[in-house]
C-alpha positions, 0 to 999 in steps of 0.5 A, a space after each residue: 383822473 382821481 385815483 391818479 390826482 390823490 397818488 401824486 397830492 399823497 407823493 408831495 406832501 409826505 415830509 419821509 419815506 418810508 424807513 426801508 428807502 432811508 439814508 444815512 447823511 453822507 460824511 462830509 468830504 464823500 463824492 458824488 455819483 451820477 446816473 441815468 435813468 429810462 423813464 416813460 411816462 402818460 403826459 396827459 395829466 401834466 404841465 409837460 417836462 419842464 418844471 413850470 415856474 409863473 405864480 398867480 394867475 400865471 401858475 400852473 396847477 398841474 405838475 410836472 415830470 421833472 418836478 416829479 421827479 425829482 421830489 420823489 428822489 428826495 422823499 426816498 434820499 432828503 437830498 434836493 437834486 436837479 433832475 436834468 432831461 434829455 429834451 423837452 415834452 410838451 403837456 400833453 406829450 408822452 414817453 416811453 424812451 426819456 433819459 435824464 440824469 441826476 447826481 447823488 450821493 455816493 455807494 448809499 444808492 445800489 442801482 437797484 434798490 434806488 430804481 425800485 424805491 422809486 418806482 413805490 414811491 412815483 405815480 404809475 403814470 412815471 415810472 423809471 425803466 432802466 437806470 445806471 451809474 455814467 461818467 461824470 462828463 454824461 449830459 443826458 440833453 447835450 450828448 444826445 446823438 439822436 432822438 425818435 418821435 413817433 405820431 399816431 393817427 388811428 384810422 377807424 368810424 369812431 375813437 376808441 375810448 382807450 385809445 383817445 389820449 392816447 393818439 390823433 383820431 381821424 374819421 378819413 382814410 388816410 394814405 400811406 403812400 401819399 404820407 410816406 412820399 410827403 416824408 421822403 422830402 424831410 431827410 437830409 439837414 433842412 431849416 425846418 423854421 416853418 415848423 417850429 411852434 409860433 413864439 418858439 426860440 430855439 437857437 438854430 433851428 436846422 436840424 438833419 431827419 435820418 429816417 422818416 416813415 410812415 407804417 399800419 399797425 394794428 391796435 393793440 391788446 388789451 381788448 379786440 377790434 377789427 384791423 380792417 375798421 380800426 388801424 393805427 398810421 404810425 409816424 416814425 421820425 429819427 433826427 440829431 434834433 427837433 423844434 418846439 412842435 416841428 412833429 405836431 407840426 409835420 403830422 399835421 401836415 401829414 393828414 391833410 397831405 393823407 386826406 387827399 387834401 394836398 399833395 405829397 409835394 407840399 411839403 418840400 415846397 415849405 422848406 424851400 418857401 419857408 413859409 409857415 403859413 403853408 403848413 397845417 394845423 398843429 396836431 394835436 399833444 396826446 398824439 405823440 411820443 418821445 420813443 428812443 434817445 441815443 448816445 455815444 458808447 463810451 458814455 457808460 451804460 449799455 442801454 446808453 449806446 448807440 445801434 451796435 
């Protein structure tokens, strides 16, 4: 934790980048190019994706993913930029496939050099996996076709320290078949208002869930654990979009169903009655991952395309 804080402080306070990353100012009249970036991050020590504008007692002392990326770009390129993400992840939520776009000066930033340079500046908790030029009309949020989120339950007699920041540890055995049965009621187009966070201001609450599955996974290396004693339950959801804390509300309800405290059909009843009081406790942010975002193939770089 101390090393991460030190890295962030150093990044945010440097006045200029290494001479190898220096960029000559662009002559007047030259155009801009738009780039898409695919980002992985550990959300533990961040206030979420979006820059927080609070002041005084309302100020958030943790950095944001968006702000940290913008600061790295300014340090390398000397330009104030707007980094637009596919969506906002909450504080503590992780990502392996967040997508964002940014506009930069023409031909002064070869994609390979830009990717390497930014990853050298960014903290170890944020890294850009892919970067490429896209069409001028590409928009990371508005052009998204669908998104995939996964929530991870860790099942075992005690928590594994290395997994705790990235999963929800559950001691009581979960019934995967009952959880899968419950998820089937969510498939298709529904009003997911009951699963939305209280006080959220989404414009429209109808979403389409294309895929929903529960799978049991072994704890991956490093480390060696008895797969019959320590393992993971992955709840994978693919949808047209997701409301604030919607996946975490579903996960909290699934945990109760998996533990046998309520019936799988309760998931159907929640949608039919639109009663938020029937939704289980919101599962912790640390177990949630944004895995992937899909886009139409005509908009640009191949890592953004929809399934072949």
